[in-house]
N, C-alpha and C positions, 0 to 999 in steps of 0.2 A: 547337856542332854538335848536331843532333838524333840520336836513335838510328837513325832511318832512314838519315840521311846517313852515319853511321859504318858501318852494316851494308853499304850499297851500295858504299862506298869499299873495304871489305875484300873484298867479292865481286869487285870490279873488279880488285883487286890479285892475287887468286888466279887470275882468268881471264887475267891479263896484258894487260888492255885489250881482249880479244876478246869479242864478244857471242856468246852461245850460247843458243838457245831451249830446249835440252834439258838445262840445268844441273841437276845432281843435288844441289847444295848449296843448301838453302833459306834465305831471309832469316831465318825464324823460328829456324832452327838457329844461325845466326850471332848473332842477338840474344841467344839463351839463353847462349851462350858469352861474349858481351860482359858480360852481367850477372854471370856467374860470376867472370870475371877482375876486374871492377870491385870486387866485394865482397872478393875475395882481396887485391888490391893495397892497398885502403883499410885493411884490417886490418893488413897488413904495415907500411904507412907509419906508422900510428898506434903500433904496437908499437915501431917504431924511433925515431920523433921525438916521440911524445906530443902531436901537433898534428892537429886536425881542421879542414880548410878549410871556409869557408862555402860554397864552390862545390860541395861534395858534400852539403850539408845541404838538407833539404826541410821545408816548413812545412805542417802538417795543417790550418791555419786554426782555425776555431772548432769544437772537439770537445765535444759535449754530454754532460752527466753525468746520472745517475739515482741516487736513494738506494738503498742495499742494507742487508741485515741485518748489523750490525757483528759479531755473534757468529760469523759465518762468515768473518770477515776477520782471520786471524792471532790468534784468541782475544781480540779486543778486547771490553771490557765493552759490553753492549747499550745503555748510556747514551751511548756515543760516536756522533758523527755521521760516517758514512762514505758517500761517493759513488763511483760507478764510471762509466767511460766507457760509453756505450751501444753503441759499436762496438769491436771488437778493434783494437788498434794494430798496424800493419804490423811484420813482423819486422825488427829492426835488424841492422846489421853487427855481428859478434861482436868486441867489444873485449876487452882483457885485464881480467877481473874487474869489468866495469862495463857498463851499458847504453849504447848509442850514441845516447842521447836527450840532446840538447844544451840543451833548454829546456822547462820546464813552468811555466806562469804564467797570468796573466790574459789576456783576449782582446785587450788593447791591446799585448801583447808586451813589457811593461816590468816588471810585478810578478812576481818569481820565487817559485815554490813549490819548496822543496828536495826533491830526489828521494832517498829513503833506501832501504836494503835491507829487504826484507819480513820478514826474521828479527828486525829490531829494532823492528817496529811495535808488538808487544805491550807494550813498555816505555814507549811514548810517553805514556800517561796518568799515568805516575808521574814524568815528568821535571819537576822543580820550575820550570824556567825556560822551557821551550818547549812544555809540554803543551797550551797553548791556541792554538798556531800551526798553520797549514796545513802538511801534509806529504803528499808523493805517493810512491807505491810501485807496483811492478809485481807482479802475480800472474798467471801464464800470459801471455796476450796482452792483458789488460785493465790499464788504469791506474786506481788507486784514489787518492782524496784524503781524508785524515783531517782532521777538524774543518771539513768543507766544508758546513755547514748553510746551505741556501739558495743555494749556488753552482750556477749553471746550466751553465756551460761554461768550458773552459780552452783555452789555446793550447799546442800541442806542436810542437816542431821536433826533427829528428834525422837520422841517416844510416841509410837503410833499404836492406835487401838488394835489393829489387826496386822501383825508382822508380815502376813502374806501379801498385803497390798503393795509392799515394797518391790515384789517380784515383777510388777508390770512396768517398772522403769528399766527399759532395755538399755538405757545408757549406763546403768550401774555396772561395776566390775563384778567379777565372780566372787570377790570377797564381801561385797555388800548386798548382792542379790540374795533372795531367801526362798527356800521351800521347806516342806515338813521334814526333810532329812538333814537340814542344816541345824547348827546350834541355835536353840530357841533363846531369844533375848529375855531371860529372866534369871536372877541370882538364885542359888540353891536354897538359901534361907527362906526366900519368898515362895519357892516351889513347894517347900514343906507345908506352908500355910495354905497354899492352893489345894494340895492333895487332901489335907485335913478338911478344908471347907467343902470340897466336892464329895468326899466319902461320907461326911456327916450331913450333907445337904441333898443336892440333886441326885447323886448316885445312890444314896440310901433309899430315896423314894422309888427310883427306877428298879433297884434290885429287890424291892419289896414285891414286885410282880414276878412271879416265878418264871424262869426261862422255860421255853417249850422243849421238853425232853421226851416227848411221846415217841419219837423215832429212835431214841437212844436206848430204850429198854423194851422188853417184851410186855405186852399188855397183860396186866394181872387180873384177868377175868376168867372165872370158872364156867366152862360151857355147860349149858343146861342139857339134861338128859332127855332124850326123846322117848315118849311113851311107846311101848310096843303096840303094834296094830293087833286088834282082836278080831 
């Protein structure tokens, strides 16, 4: 299902199937809450089961890199080759003690580049066995690649807080770009929990305020009689 379909379905459930041209609950308001609940339930599910479904994952496609000053990247020696993504990476869902980035690698989607913690990067040049290998790490919202001399682009996949953020990657293919009319990255069993949470939570409070139906029916007011003049 698309985000538009999910939002319209929830609005219809709140209305009880009745159409109202003066509805005070906006679709954007419902979509915001859907994104919030999706991120929350994905985090809870991962904390409980340690599993991340491919149906909640999104592909950023071909993400281009540019060389940066290594001395500003975790105190690496200036002789090291460090590249950084030209664009910031969308915020990921908050997993326990790790990034919700499921893959960093070549643009073919097969060669993996290990993702390491940024506080270990300064020790990479002194690692006897892996100092010449590619390593990726996050600082802020940028992804850096160590030993990336001449590397033009990487492929990144992950579970992102707001799926719409993926749409600003104009490098992505039509299959990986996203808008509200594309398939929403959430499994159906989780969608049922999201719907239930919203109907019994935020939407229940919002629907408690009656919609403005003044213009939808005639005013039920009896006109007062004028006293005859004497």
